[in-house]
Structures are given as C-alpha cells and as structure tokens.
A tleap script that builds the chain and sets N, CA, C and O, in Angstrom:
source leaprc.protein.ff14SB
mol = sequence {
  NGLN VAL GLN LEU VAL GLU SER GLY GLY GLY
  LEU VAL GLN ALA GLY GLY SER LEU THR LEU
  ALA CYS ALA ALA SER GLY LEU PRO PHE SER
  ASN ALA GLY MET GLY TRP PHE ARG GLN ALA
  GLN GLY LYS GLY ARG GLU PHE VAL ALA ARG
  ILE SER ARG SER ARG ASP ASN THR TYR TYR
  ALA ASP SER VAL LYS GLY ARG PHE THR ILE
  SER ARG ASP ASN ALA LYS ASN THR VAL TYR
  LEU GLN MET ASN SER LEU LYS PRO ASP ASP
  SER ALA VAL TYR TYR CYS THR ALA ASP LEU
  ILE GLY GLY ASP ALA TYR TRP GLY GLN GLY
  THR GLN VAL THR VAL SER CSER
}
set mol.1.N position { -4.138 15.730 14.016 }
set mol.1.CA position { -5.074 15.439 12.688 }
set mol.1.C position { -3.618 13.916 11.929 }
set mol.1.O position { -2.401 13.907 11.740 }
set mol.2.N position { -5.031 12.684 11.712 }
set mol.2.CA position { -4.397 12.071 10.713 }
set mol.2.C position { -3.702 12.619 9.643 }
set mol.2.O position { -4.255 13.591 9.129 }
set mol.3.N position { -2.721 12.292 9.200 }
set mol.3.CA position { -1.933 11.819 7.541 }
set mol.3.C position { -1.313 11.566 7.892 }
set mol.3.O position { -0.665 11.703 8.930 }
set mol.4.N position { -1.365 10.526 6.095 }
set mol.4.CA position { -0.666 8.869 5.271 }
set mol.4.C position { -0.206 9.593 4.163 }
set mol.4.O position { -1.016 10.025 3.343 }
set mol.5.N position { 1.408 9.840 3.999 }
set mol.5.CA position { 2.470 10.004 2.797 }
set mol.5.C position { 2.537 9.284 1.836 }
set mol.5.O position { 3.584 8.676 2.055 }
set mol.6.N position { 2.056 8.835 0.694 }
set mol.6.CA position { 2.768 7.529 0.040 }
set mol.6.C position { 3.229 8.753 -0.584 }
set mol.6.O position { 2.977 9.916 -0.900 }
set mol.7.N position { 4.180 7.650 -0.570 }
set mol.7.CA position { 5.735 8.137 -1.701 }
set mol.7.C position { 6.202 6.945 -2.505 }
set mol.7.O position { 5.544 5.950 -2.202 }
set mol.8.N position { 7.556 6.602 -3.868 }
set mol.8.CA position { 7.546 5.902 -4.342 }
set mol.8.C position { 7.118 5.576 -5.768 }
set mol.8.O position { 7.872 5.093 -6.613 }
set mol.9.N position { 5.875 5.875 -5.950 }
set mol.9.CA position { 5.575 5.758 -7.274 }
set mol.9.C position { 6.002 5.901 -8.706 }
set mol.9.O position { 5.359 4.926 -9.094 }
set mol.10.N position { 6.436 6.237 -9.533 }
set mol.10.CA position { 6.982 6.606 -10.842 }
set mol.10.C position { 6.710 5.712 -11.537 }
set mol.10.O position { 5.933 4.874 -11.079 }
set mol.11.N position { 7.335 5.506 -13.160 }
set mol.11.CA position { 7.802 4.641 -13.875 }
set mol.11.C position { 8.479 3.776 -13.869 }
set mol.11.O position { 9.557 4.007 -13.323 }
set mol.12.N position { 8.275 2.275 -14.459 }
set mol.12.CA position { 9.261 1.433 -14.385 }
set mol.12.C position { 8.534 0.320 -15.517 }
set mol.12.O position { 7.364 0.546 -15.825 }
set mol.13.N position { 9.220 -0.852 -16.115 }
set mol.13.CA position { 9.444 -1.081 -17.920 }
set mol.13.C position { 8.323 -2.499 -16.547 }
set mol.13.O position { 8.235 -2.367 -15.326 }
set mol.14.N position { 7.755 -3.541 -17.330 }
set mol.14.CA position { 7.414 -4.397 -16.863 }
set mol.14.C position { 8.221 -5.895 -16.318 }
set mol.14.O position { 8.503 -6.867 -17.018 }
set mol.15.N position { 8.413 -5.747 -15.182 }
set mol.15.CA position { 8.581 -7.141 -14.829 }
set mol.15.C position { 10.196 -6.422 -13.869 }
set mol.15.O position { 11.141 -7.105 -13.478 }
set mol.16.N position { 10.066 -5.193 -13.748 }
set mol.16.CA position { 10.734 -4.500 -12.663 }
set mol.16.C position { 9.926 -3.932 -11.545 }
set mol.16.O position { 8.701 -3.806 -11.551 }
set mol.17.N position { 10.937 -3.527 -10.357 }
set mol.17.CA position { 10.127 -3.994 -9.477 }
set mol.17.C position { 9.853 -2.327 -9.166 }
set mol.17.O position { 10.272 -1.429 -9.896 }
set mol.18.N position { 8.923 -2.089 -7.709 }
set mol.18.CA position { 9.151 -0.460 -6.365 }
set mol.18.C position { 8.375 -1.380 -5.469 }
set mol.18.O position { 7.612 -2.340 -5.369 }
set mol.19.N position { 9.479 0.089 -4.554 }
set mol.19.CA position { 8.712 -0.235 -3.758 }
set mol.19.C position { 7.885 1.395 -2.741 }
set mol.19.O position { 8.363 2.463 -2.356 }
set mol.20.N position { 7.170 1.072 -2.700 }
set mol.20.CA position { 5.826 2.574 -1.523 }
set mol.20.C position { 6.421 2.342 0.110 }
set mol.20.O position { 7.065 1.561 0.811 }
set mol.21.N position { 5.727 3.569 0.127 }
set mol.21.CA position { 6.223 3.895 1.474 }
set mol.21.C position { 5.379 4.301 1.966 }
set mol.21.O position { 5.693 5.475 1.771 }
set mol.22.N position { 4.333 4.377 2.580 }
set mol.22.CA position { 2.892 4.749 3.485 }
set mol.22.C position { 4.312 6.239 5.008 }
set mol.22.O position { 5.323 5.961 5.652 }
set mol.23.N position { 3.874 6.974 4.932 }
set mol.23.CA position { 3.735 7.745 6.189 }
set mol.23.C position { 3.470 8.309 6.807 }
set mol.23.O position { 3.470 9.518 6.576 }
set mol.24.N position { 3.025 7.740 8.132 }
set mol.24.CA position { 1.660 8.058 9.184 }
set mol.24.C position { 2.158 8.934 10.291 }
set mol.24.O position { 3.155 8.735 10.985 }
set mol.25.N position { 1.456 9.769 10.344 }
set mol.25.CA position { 1.269 10.211 11.284 }
set mol.25.C position { 0.347 10.742 12.047 }
set mol.25.O position { -0.678 10.960 11.402 }
set mol.26.N position { 0.267 11.091 13.327 }
set mol.26.CA position { -1.278 11.447 14.025 }
set mol.26.C position { -1.707 10.807 14.742 }
set mol.26.O position { -2.361 11.394 15.605 }
set mol.27.N position { -1.609 8.952 14.874 }
set mol.27.CA position { -2.046 8.083 15.002 }
set mol.27.C position { -1.746 7.657 15.703 }
set mol.27.O position { -0.565 7.999 15.768 }
set mol.28.N position { -2.046 6.680 16.875 }
set mol.28.CA position { -1.231 5.166 17.556 }
set mol.28.C position { -0.630 4.003 15.919 }
set mol.28.O position { -1.173 3.014 15.426 }
set mol.29.N position { 0.614 4.714 15.544 }
set mol.29.CA position { 0.637 3.670 13.979 }
set mol.29.C position { 0.637 2.080 14.753 }
set mol.29.O position { 0.098 1.094 14.250 }
set mol.30.N position { 1.216 2.085 15.808 }
set mol.30.CA position { 1.587 0.163 16.756 }
set mol.30.C position { 0.042 -0.194 16.240 }
set mol.30.O position { -0.171 -0.995 15.329 }
set mol.31.N position { -1.117 0.598 17.037 }
set mol.31.CA position { -2.316 -0.112 17.101 }
set mol.31.C position { -3.105 0.115 15.671 }
set mol.31.O position { -4.286 -0.225 15.738 }
set mol.32.N position { -2.854 0.418 14.909 }
set mol.32.CA position { -3.933 0.356 12.838 }
set mol.32.C position { -2.955 -0.549 13.014 }
set mol.32.O position { -1.916 -0.749 13.644 }
set mol.33.N position { -3.971 -1.208 11.903 }
set mol.33.CA position { -4.082 -1.977 10.704 }
set mol.33.C position { -3.960 -1.112 9.376 }
set mol.33.O position { -4.773 -0.316 8.906 }
set mol.34.N position { -2.668 -1.509 8.892 }
set mol.34.CA position { -2.276 -0.847 7.734 }
set mol.34.C position { -2.567 -2.130 6.369 }
set mol.34.O position { -2.581 -3.359 6.311 }
set mol.35.N position { -2.766 -0.991 5.418 }
set mol.35.CA position { -2.936 -1.642 3.575 }
set mol.35.C position { -2.331 -0.842 3.007 }
set mol.35.O position { -1.626 0.151 3.190 }
set mol.36.N position { -3.091 -2.002 1.601 }
set mol.36.CA position { -3.412 -0.555 -0.052 }
set mol.36.C position { -3.241 -1.240 0.019 }
set mol.36.O position { -2.627 -2.215 0.451 }
set mol.37.N position { -4.603 -0.224 -1.075 }
set mol.37.CA position { -5.445 -0.374 -1.976 }
set mol.37.C position { -4.855 0.589 -3.503 }
set mol.37.O position { -3.925 1.394 -3.562 }
set mol.38.N position { -5.786 0.131 -4.597 }
set mol.38.CA position { -5.453 0.073 -5.823 }
set mol.38.C position { -6.371 1.423 -6.826 }
set mol.38.O position { -7.328 1.985 -6.294 }
set mol.39.N position { -6.108 1.653 -7.686 }
set mol.39.CA position { -7.001 2.105 -8.763 }
set mol.39.C position { -7.175 2.531 -9.969 }
set mol.39.O position { -7.762 3.586 -10.212 }
set mol.40.N position { -6.733 1.836 -10.769 }
set mol.40.CA position { -6.425 2.444 -12.216 }
set mol.40.C position { -7.977 2.497 -13.274 }
set mol.40.O position { -9.063 1.918 -13.287 }
set mol.41.N position { -7.351 3.443 -13.989 }
set mol.41.CA position { -7.962 4.740 -14.822 }
set mol.41.C position { -8.852 3.655 -15.203 }
set mol.41.O position { -8.515 2.486 -15.389 }
set mol.42.N position { -10.426 4.320 -15.336 }
set mol.42.CA position { -11.405 3.834 -15.656 }
set mol.42.C position { -11.766 2.409 -14.682 }
set mol.42.O position { -12.485 1.518 -15.135 }
set mol.43.N position { -11.149 2.339 -13.268 }
set mol.43.CA position { -11.718 1.050 -13.221 }
set mol.43.C position { -11.492 1.566 -11.315 }
set mol.43.O position { -10.872 2.536 -10.879 }
set mol.44.N position { -12.100 0.712 -10.701 }
set mol.44.CA position { -12.600 1.316 -8.720 }
set mol.44.C position { -11.398 1.218 -8.987 }
set mol.44.O position { -10.658 1.131 -9.967 }
set mol.45.N position { -11.342 1.264 -7.456 }
set mol.45.CA position { -11.124 0.445 -5.928 }
set mol.45.C position { -10.559 -0.632 -5.765 }
set mol.45.O position { -11.474 -1.402 -5.474 }
set mol.46.N position { -9.127 -1.478 -5.769 }
set mol.46.CA position { -9.158 -3.179 -5.149 }
set mol.46.C position { -8.479 -2.976 -4.273 }
set mol.46.O position { -7.768 -2.035 -3.920 }
set mol.47.N position { -8.716 -3.902 -3.915 }
set mol.47.CA position { -7.773 -4.131 -1.818 }
set mol.47.C position { -6.642 -4.949 -2.838 }
set mol.47.O position { -6.872 -5.647 -3.825 }
set mol.48.N position { -5.601 -4.654 -2.329 }
set mol.48.CA position { -3.390 -5.074 -2.621 }
set mol.48.C position { -3.820 -5.468 -1.506 }
set mol.48.O position { -4.728 -6.298 -1.522 }
set mol.49.N position { -3.305 -4.999 -0.240 }
set mol.49.CA position { -2.406 -5.845 1.019 }
set mol.49.C position { -2.726 -5.207 2.025 }
set mol.49.O position { -2.919 -3.992 2.047 }
set mol.50.N position { -2.837 -6.171 3.213 }
set mol.50.CA position { -2.786 -5.022 4.748 }
set mol.50.C position { -2.173 -6.115 5.737 }
set mol.50.O position { -1.904 -7.314 5.665 }
set mol.51.N position { -2.133 -5.647 6.181 }
set mol.51.CA position { -0.930 -6.435 7.576 }
set mol.51.C position { -1.244 -5.566 8.878 }
set mol.51.O position { -1.379 -4.351 9.023 }
set mol.52.N position { -1.286 -6.242 9.442 }
set mol.52.CA position { -1.937 -6.612 11.074 }
set mol.52.C position { -1.603 -5.322 12.005 }
set mol.52.O position { -1.060 -4.409 11.382 }
set mol.53.N position { -1.881 -5.036 13.680 }
set mol.53.CA position { -0.980 -4.889 14.652 }
set mol.53.C position { -0.062 -5.051 14.352 }
set mol.53.O position { 0.644 -4.071 14.113 }
set mol.54.N position { 0.403 -6.234 14.210 }
set mol.54.CA position { 1.019 -6.989 15.535 }
set mol.54.C position { 1.366 -7.951 14.399 }
set mol.54.O position { 1.363 -9.141 14.714 }
set mol.55.N position { 1.650 -7.658 13.191 }
set mol.55.CA position { 2.477 -7.925 11.916 }
set mol.55.C position { 2.692 -9.538 11.673 }
set mol.55.O position { 3.865 -9.899 11.577 }
set mol.56.N position { 1.919 -10.294 11.592 }
set mol.56.CA position { 1.389 -12.122 12.093 }
set mol.56.C position { 0.983 -11.811 11.225 }
set mol.56.O position { 1.553 -12.053 10.161 }
set mol.57.N position { -0.138 -11.162 11.276 }
set mol.57.CA position { -0.425 -11.729 9.483 }
set mol.57.C position { -0.665 -10.560 8.596 }
set mol.57.O position { -0.910 -9.494 9.160 }
set mol.58.N position { -0.628 -10.594 7.021 }
set mol.58.CA position { -0.474 -10.167 5.739 }
set mol.58.C position { -2.030 -10.706 5.058 }
set mol.58.O position { -2.692 -11.674 5.433 }
set mol.59.N position { -2.244 -10.050 4.309 }
set mol.59.CA position { -3.426 -10.098 3.438 }
set mol.59.C position { -3.333 -10.159 1.777 }
set mol.59.O position { -4.270 -9.361 1.771 }
set mol.60.N position { -3.137 -10.314 0.747 }
set mol.60.CA position { -2.557 -10.326 -0.494 }
set mol.60.C position { -4.267 -10.161 -1.186 }
set mol.60.O position { -5.036 -11.061 -0.849 }
set mol.61.N position { -4.612 -9.490 -1.750 }
set mol.61.CA position { -4.963 -9.524 -3.183 }
set mol.61.C position { -4.773 -11.035 -3.841 }
set mol.61.O position { -3.720 -11.409 -3.323 }
set mol.62.N position { -5.203 -12.030 -4.649 }
set mol.62.CA position { -4.727 -13.063 -5.598 }
set mol.62.C position { -3.800 -12.772 -6.717 }
set mol.62.O position { -2.884 -13.430 -7.209 }
set mol.63.N position { -4.435 -11.265 -7.060 }
set mol.63.CA position { -3.501 -10.678 -8.803 }
set mol.63.C position { -1.631 -10.426 -7.524 }
set mol.63.O position { -0.644 -9.880 -8.018 }
set mol.64.N position { -1.623 -10.771 -6.541 }
set mol.64.CA position { -0.767 -9.474 -7.010 }
set mol.64.C position { -0.144 -10.832 -5.545 }
set mol.64.O position { 0.674 -10.259 -4.825 }
set mol.65.N position { -0.367 -12.200 -5.123 }
set mol.65.CA position { 0.445 -12.675 -4.291 }
set mol.65.C position { 1.068 -13.493 -5.069 }
set mol.65.O position { 0.725 -13.908 -6.176 }
set mol.66.N position { 2.567 -13.854 -4.085 }
set mol.66.CA position { 3.394 -14.326 -4.579 }
set mol.66.C position { 4.552 -13.220 -5.650 }
set mol.66.O position { 5.481 -13.629 -6.347 }
set mol.67.N position { 4.027 -11.547 -5.439 }
set mol.67.CA position { 4.948 -10.820 -6.313 }
set mol.67.C position { 5.097 -9.438 -5.294 }
set mol.67.O position { 6.227 -8.954 -5.230 }
set mol.68.N position { 4.152 -8.876 -4.605 }
set mol.68.CA position { 4.244 -8.269 -3.292 }
set mol.68.C position { 4.380 -8.477 -1.781 }
set mol.68.O position { 3.996 -9.366 -1.020 }
set mol.69.N position { 5.018 -7.414 -1.630 }
set mol.69.CA position { 4.804 -8.150 -0.005 }
set mol.69.C position { 4.588 -6.985 0.727 }
set mol.69.O position { 5.289 -6.019 0.428 }
set mol.70.N position { 4.005 -6.900 1.367 }
set mol.70.CA position { 3.926 -5.960 2.759 }
set mol.70.C position { 4.337 -5.417 4.008 }
set mol.70.O position { 3.409 -5.404 4.817 }
set mol.71.N position { 5.230 -5.040 4.368 }
set mol.71.CA position { 5.537 -4.719 6.079 }
set mol.71.C position { 5.995 -3.340 6.853 }
set mol.71.O position { 6.349 -2.349 6.214 }
set mol.72.N position { 5.948 -3.377 8.509 }
set mol.72.CA position { 5.692 -2.413 8.439 }
set mol.72.C position { 6.837 -2.154 9.607 }
set mol.72.O position { 7.678 -2.969 9.986 }
set mol.73.N position { 6.615 -0.609 10.140 }
set mol.73.CA position { 7.667 -0.083 10.585 }
set mol.73.C position { 7.395 0.727 12.279 }
set mol.73.O position { 7.265 1.947 12.374 }
set mol.74.N position { 7.362 0.043 13.161 }
set mol.74.CA position { 6.239 0.505 14.082 }
set mol.74.C position { 6.954 1.933 15.009 }
set mol.74.O position { 6.647 3.021 15.495 }
set mol.75.N position { 8.310 0.825 14.783 }
set mol.75.CA position { 8.904 2.548 15.195 }
set mol.75.C position { 9.516 4.422 13.866 }
set mol.75.O position { 9.947 5.547 14.118 }
set mol.76.N position { 9.129 3.599 12.509 }
set mol.76.CA position { 9.658 5.351 11.560 }
set mol.76.C position { 8.029 4.979 11.963 }
set mol.76.O position { 8.318 4.293 12.944 }
set mol.77.N position { 6.727 4.936 11.927 }
set mol.77.CA position { 5.471 4.087 11.598 }
set mol.77.C position { 5.449 4.471 10.022 }
set mol.77.O position { 4.655 5.212 9.443 }
set mol.78.N position { 6.482 3.797 9.528 }
set mol.78.CA position { 6.268 3.355 8.093 }
set mol.78.C position { 5.192 1.695 7.623 }
set mol.78.O position { 5.283 0.624 8.223 }
set mol.79.N position { 4.524 1.906 6.758 }
set mol.79.CA position { 3.887 0.699 5.628 }
set mol.79.C position { 4.720 0.895 4.500 }
set mol.79.O position { 4.880 1.998 3.978 }
set mol.80.N position { 5.444 -0.526 3.978 }
set mol.80.CA position { 5.853 -0.270 2.444 }
set mol.80.C position { 5.037 -1.805 1.961 }
set mol.80.O position { 4.304 -2.672 2.437 }
set mol.81.N position { 5.766 -1.423 0.633 }
set mol.81.CA position { 4.337 -2.678 -0.878 }
set mol.81.C position { 5.702 -2.458 -1.550 }
set mol.81.O position { 6.145 -1.449 -2.098 }
set mol.82.N position { 6.274 -3.719 -1.357 }
set mol.82.CA position { 7.652 -4.343 -1.546 }
set mol.82.C position { 6.923 -4.935 -3.127 }
set mol.82.O position { 6.107 -5.855 -3.062 }
set mol.83.N position { 7.313 -4.299 -4.570 }
set mol.83.CA position { 5.968 -4.623 -5.724 }
set mol.83.C position { 7.508 -5.230 -6.546 }
set mol.83.O position { 8.572 -4.613 -6.575 }
set mol.84.N position { 7.157 -6.970 -7.334 }
set mol.84.CA position { 8.123 -7.409 -7.647 }
set mol.84.C position { 7.858 -7.800 -9.115 }
set mol.84.O position { 6.742 -8.317 -9.083 }
set mol.85.N position { 8.125 -7.812 -9.869 }
set mol.85.CA position { 8.502 -8.789 -11.569 }
set mol.85.C position { 6.140 -7.886 -11.863 }
set mol.85.O position { 5.087 -8.413 -12.222 }
set mol.86.N position { 6.458 -6.721 -11.508 }
set mol.86.CA position { 5.646 -5.418 -11.618 }
set mol.86.C position { 4.738 -5.710 -13.576 }
set mol.86.O position { 5.576 -5.776 -14.475 }
set mol.87.N position { 3.842 -5.793 -13.849 }
set mol.87.CA position { 3.174 -6.071 -14.577 }
set mol.87.C position { 2.727 -4.691 -15.909 }
set mol.87.O position { 3.072 -3.513 -15.820 }
set mol.88.N position { 2.071 -5.178 -16.810 }
set mol.88.CA position { 0.957 -3.372 -16.848 }
set mol.88.C position { -0.159 -3.352 -16.424 }
set mol.88.O position { -0.597 -2.234 -16.156 }
set mol.89.N position { -0.848 -4.265 -16.247 }
set mol.89.CA position { -2.119 -4.404 -15.283 }
set mol.89.C position { -1.693 -3.506 -13.711 }
set mol.89.O position { -2.588 -2.891 -13.131 }
set mol.90.N position { -0.423 -3.527 -13.211 }
set mol.90.CA position { -0.903 -3.177 -12.109 }
set mol.90.C position { -0.067 -1.627 -11.722 }
set mol.90.O position { 0.432 -1.226 -10.671 }
set mol.91.N position { -0.194 -0.953 -13.205 }
set mol.91.CA position { -0.617 0.950 -13.207 }
set mol.91.C position { -1.895 0.739 -12.963 }
set mol.91.O position { -2.796 0.022 -13.398 }
set mol.92.N position { -1.642 2.063 -11.641 }
set mol.92.CA position { -2.824 2.206 -11.245 }
set mol.92.C position { -2.464 3.475 -9.797 }
set mol.92.O position { -1.402 3.272 -9.207 }
set mol.93.N position { -3.097 4.360 -9.437 }
set mol.93.CA position { -2.389 4.673 -8.188 }
set mol.93.C position { -2.682 4.508 -6.632 }
set mol.93.O position { -3.618 5.057 -6.050 }
set mol.94.N position { -1.832 3.753 -6.105 }
set mol.94.CA position { -2.204 3.262 -5.141 }
set mol.94.C position { -1.776 3.787 -3.634 }
set mol.94.O position { -0.576 4.005 -3.465 }
set mol.95.N position { -2.827 4.039 -2.347 }
set mol.95.CA position { -4.062 4.057 -0.985 }
set mol.95.C position { -3.104 3.113 -0.543 }
set mol.95.O position { -3.005 1.887 -0.584 }
set mol.96.N position { -2.325 4.201 -0.039 }
set mol.96.CA position { -2.823 3.452 1.615 }
set mol.96.C position { -3.529 3.972 2.644 }
set mol.96.O position { -3.866 5.135 2.866 }
set mol.97.N position { -3.724 2.914 3.280 }
set mol.97.CA position { -4.840 3.212 4.299 }
set mol.97.C position { -4.898 2.861 5.633 }
set mol.97.O position { -4.797 1.634 5.645 }
set mol.98.N position { -5.055 3.455 7.272 }
set mol.98.CA position { -4.978 2.940 8.598 }
set mol.98.C position { -7.071 2.337 9.015 }
set mol.98.O position { -8.206 2.662 8.668 }
set mol.99.N position { -6.437 1.412 9.861 }
set mol.99.CA position { -7.840 1.506 10.415 }
set mol.99.C position { -7.998 0.846 11.543 }
set mol.99.O position { -7.713 -0.351 11.577 }
set mol.100.N position { -8.648 1.740 13.057 }
set mol.100.CA position { -8.149 1.653 13.870 }
set mol.100.C position { -8.991 0.998 14.684 }
set mol.100.O position { -10.196 1.249 14.649 }
set mol.101.N position { -8.560 0.232 15.381 }
set mol.101.CA position { -9.520 -0.152 16.712 }
set mol.101.C position { -11.253 0.416 17.393 }
set mol.101.O position { -11.115 0.603 18.602 }
set mol.102.N position { -12.229 0.611 17.095 }
set mol.102.CA position { -13.536 1.738 16.774 }
set mol.102.C position { -14.142 1.860 15.691 }
set mol.102.O position { -15.354 2.010 15.537 }
set mol.103.N position { -13.375 1.805 14.947 }
set mol.103.CA position { -13.463 1.523 13.123 }
set mol.103.C position { -13.012 3.024 12.816 }
set mol.103.O position { -13.166 3.000 11.595 }
set mol.104.N position { -12.655 4.041 13.039 }
set mol.104.CA position { -12.240 5.047 12.293 }
set mol.104.C position { -10.813 4.020 11.316 }
set mol.104.O position { -9.918 3.178 11.388 }
set mol.105.N position { -11.605 4.999 10.443 }
set mol.105.CA position { -10.697 4.543 8.853 }
set mol.105.C position { -9.993 5.452 8.361 }
set mol.105.O position { -10.543 6.551 8.417 }
set mol.106.N position { -8.512 5.439 7.675 }
set mol.106.CA position { -9.002 6.704 7.021 }
set mol.106.C position { -7.432 6.061 5.701 }
set mol.106.O position { -6.889 4.965 5.835 }
set mol.107.N position { -7.053 7.084 4.587 }
set mol.107.CA position { -7.078 6.892 3.444 }
set mol.107.C position { -6.021 8.634 2.927 }
set mol.107.O position { -6.373 9.798 3.116 }
set mol.108.N position { -4.802 8.136 2.306 }
set mol.108.CA position { -3.947 8.174 1.852 }
set mol.108.C position { -3.997 9.152 0.436 }
set mol.108.O position { -4.496 8.551 -0.516 }
set mol.109.N position { -3.538 10.639 0.125 }
set mol.109.CA position { -4.065 11.064 -1.369 }
set mol.109.C position { -3.692 9.961 -3.060 }
set mol.109.O position { -4.222 10.252 -4.132 }
set mol.110.N position { -2.986 9.095 -2.939 }
set mol.110.CA position { -2.334 8.255 -3.401 }
set mol.110.C position { -1.052 9.036 -4.682 }
set mol.110.O position { -0.692 10.009 -5.345 }
set mol.111.N position { -0.766 7.068 -4.106 }
set mol.111.CA position { 1.179 8.084 -5.219 }
set mol.111.C position { 1.029 6.240 -6.335 }
set mol.111.O position { 1.052 5.048 -6.027 }
set mol.112.N position { 0.834 7.317 -8.119 }
set mol.112.CA position { 0.888 6.689 -9.151 }
set mol.112.C position { 2.296 5.634 -9.211 }
set mol.112.O position { 3.432 5.791 -8.763 }
set mol.113.N position { 1.806 4.766 -9.798 }
set mol.113.CA position { 2.653 4.068 -10.557 }
set mol.113.C position { 2.532 3.345 -12.170 }
set mol.113.O position { 1.889 2.341 -12.474 }
set mol.114.N position { 3.254 4.095 -12.935 }
set mol.114.CA position { 2.913 4.218 -14.298 }
set mol.114.C position { 3.791 2.295 -14.290 }
set mol.114.O position { 4.536 2.115 -13.327 }
set mol.115.N position { 3.615 0.771 -15.550 }
set mol.115.CA position { 4.231 0.028 -15.025 }
set mol.115.C position { 4.342 -0.181 -16.954 }
set mol.115.O position { 3.435 -0.825 -17.481 }
set mol.116.N position { 5.139 0.227 -17.588 }
set mol.116.CA position { 5.446 -0.049 -19.497 }
set mol.116.C position { 5.942 -1.072 -20.287 }
set mol.116.O position { 7.121 -1.361 -20.493 }
set mol.117.N position { 4.979 -1.572 -20.694 }
set mol.117.CA position { 4.920 -3.046 -21.304 }
set mol.117.C position { 7.008 -2.699 -22.321 }
set mol.117.O position { 7.521 -3.590 -22.998 }
savepdb mol mol.pdb
quit
C-alpha cells in the first residue's frame, strides 16, 4: 500500500520559513517523480514544484520560483519543500505527490500552512 505522509506545516509570520517533508512508503521511491501541490481555501489545487527521479530536474510555479526549493533524499524515501520568504498568499493545504513510470500517481493527505500578515 502506497503512503505519502506530509509533515512540517504550521503557522508562520510573513517573511518566515518552513520546511515540509513527505515520507513515502510502498513504492519504488527512486523511480518516482515527486512533487508538491497546494490548495488555498475556496480555490483550486495548483502545482507548486516537482523533482525528477534522478534529481537532475526541478520545476517550479512562477509564484514560488526563487523562494521555494524542492529536494529529495532517496535513502530516506523523503521529499522536501523548503519555503522561504513566505507570504500570506502561500497559505494553503500542501499535498505531496508521486508519479511512476506507467502512469500511476499518488497523493498525500496534505499539511496546512498558514502565513500571517
């Protein structure tokens, strides 16, 4: 059974930093592209960042480019999202995703990030 468990969310002041982690189990982690999406209250789910299987390629939404960094530790089956210079607009539930060759995709349950002004 595939499980993606996010952690690290919380309340932070604008300008602050948080690091989210997503621990994966039940899948070949080193073969999975990993990513983060977010959903603010009353809005649709949006892409935040993605890191390729080999860690050679990273992708970011324009809204977070230069402030957020995605990374992965294949030895720990964990993907991270370092978030700096946080803004109130970054407040959302953040979801971890995993996608495998062949099309299977998985989502975590999400972790709440709230940025106060």
